[in-house]
N, C-alpha and C positions, 0 to 999 in steps of 0.2 A: 020603609019598611028593614030598610036594611038595620034601622033604627030602635028596629022589633023581633031581630032574628037579634041580635050583639045583647036587649033585655032579657032577650028565654036564656041565651046561654052564661049571662049571669046568672039569672035564676036558679042555672041547674047548679047542681054540686056536683063536685070533682068526685070524688064517686062513684057515683049516679052517671055521671058523665062515662067514667071507664065503664062500669059493670053496659051499659050501651055500650059501649062500645066491641067489648069482649063479645057480647052475643049475636052480632051485625058480625066480627071476625069467627065466630064460631061455626054459625051460619053458612057464610060464602064457604069455608073450609072443607065443611060436612056435606057442600053439596060442590062442589066440586073434583074435588080426590076421588071420589068412585070414575067422576069422566077421565081424569089424568089416569089410573092406574087400569081401569078398563081394560081400555085397547092394548094395555101393553099385554094384558092375560089374552086376552081372544087373539091379539100376532102370534101370542106364544105354543097358545089353540090350534089358532093356521093351520100353522109351517107343522106341531106333530104331526097336525094329518095329513099333512101336501107326501112328509117323507112317508109319514109309512104307509101309507100311499103306493107311493116308488116302489120302498120294498118291498112292500105285498104281491104288487105286479113285478119284480124283478123274480123274487121266489117261487110265484108260478110258472113264470117263462123256463126255469132253470127246471123246476117240478116238469113240465111237459117234454122238456128236450131230455130229462133222464129218462126218463119213459119211452121217449122214443130210442132211444142209444137202446135200450131193453132188452124192448122190442125186439130191436134189428137184429141184435147180439146171439138172441133166443130161435130168430128167423134162421142166422146165416151162417152160423159158428156154430163149429161141429163140436163143443166138445172135450169130444173125446181127440181130437186132432188139436194138438199144440202147432196152431199159427199166427203170423206180422198181425192180420188181420183181428183177432180176438185177441191178442195182447193191446192191440190200437185201443181196440174196443173195452177192454178194458180202465187201460186208462185217462178216458175220455169222462168213462162211465164216474171215474175216483175224480177228479177234477170236477167233475157238474156237480158232482153229490159236496162234494168240500163248497163249491160259489154257495149251492142251494144253504149250505148249515151257517154259512160266514152272515150270508141275505138274513138269514131267523136269526142270529144272535144280533147281530146291529139293529134288527127293527126291534127287539125286547129293551136291545138295553140303551134306544139313540130315546123308547118312552119311559123309559127309568128317571133319563137327565132332565128332558123337557119338563118332565110331575115336578122333580124337584126343581126346574125353573120357576114351573108355572104359582109354584108353593114358596119358594126365596119372594116374588114378586106380593104375589099379596100378606107375605106377610109383613117385605116395607109396607104398603097399606095399612096395616093393621096399627105399622109405627108409627108414621105417619102421625095418623090420628089420634093414638095415643096421645102424642106429643101437641096435638093443638088442642087437644077436650083438655090436659093437665097440665103441662110445663108451661103455654100456655100462663095461664093464669099467672107464676112464677115476673111471669115476661108481666105483666101488669100488675101483681104489684111493686113491679121496681117502683112506678111510679106517683104510688103514693105509700112509698115506702119513710119517714122518717127517723129507722138509725143510723142509718150513715152505709147501708151493706147492696144502698144497690147495685154502686161496683161488684161486687162480692155475686151477686145472685146470675148477674150475666154470664159472669167468668164460669157462671156451674152452668148456665144453659148454656153455652158456650160450647165447654165442654163435650156434655151432653150429646152436646147434637155433630161434633165432629166425629163421638163415640157408634154413633149409630149409623154413620154416612160410612163408616169405616168398615165396622163390620159388616158392610151390603157390601165393602169391598172384594171384603177376603174371603165373605160364603161367594160371594159369584167364581171373582179369580179359584178355590176349589173346582167350583164345577167344573170348569174350563176345561183346567189343568187336567182333573179325573178321567175327565171327559177326553181328550186329548191322546191321552199314558195308555187306559182302553184301548180307544178305536186304533192307539197305533200297534198294540200286544196280538190284538187281534191278526192285524193287518200280517205282522210280520209270522202269525203261527199257521197264517195260512198259505204263506210265502215259503216257509219251512215242509208244508206238507205237499205243497207244490213241487215243491224241490229233492224231496223225497222220492213220490213218485216218476219224478221224469229220474229218475235213477234207479231206481227197482223192474221202471220200463228196460235201459242201456243194456244192464244187466240180465234181464232176462231173453235182448231179441241177441243177444253175441252168442248164445247157448246153440 
């Protein structure tokens, strides 16, 4: 049986063997790549859904609290009379309103950056498939190279792969950095608003 296998291998032309290996490799990678990247896209999607639900619930609760304060202010505070209670309700209403606006902004911002991350994962998947379907042919051609250019092709493939991986890292780093910067900016803006409300509240209370 072993001798028969050896004879079969001997009868196969080298180019045919390379074509056979390439065909099987492409089949394996074409089937495997979706299984590798699909869970990543699903993970980003589920994470986005979870965060959006939390932000939506926080926004809803703040809206509810905001309405309660407005109702209490309307029922118990005489607009013609300036009082400590009235000023306090106004301050709390402004704070709740600012919190709600912050939640809405963060919800929109998170959705935007998550879509960008999912797009990047999809783009990476497409690049890997392209590499396996086109650039891998260069790899197999190295085995049949008769002009002594095998080393050059190896260097080209290595450089191409490194550039692709580098572009992924840079893109993800930019997404994370921009997200963090925007998040910090929104929180700082919210903090400044609260400080301004508090200072006005203290000033009004001393009159």
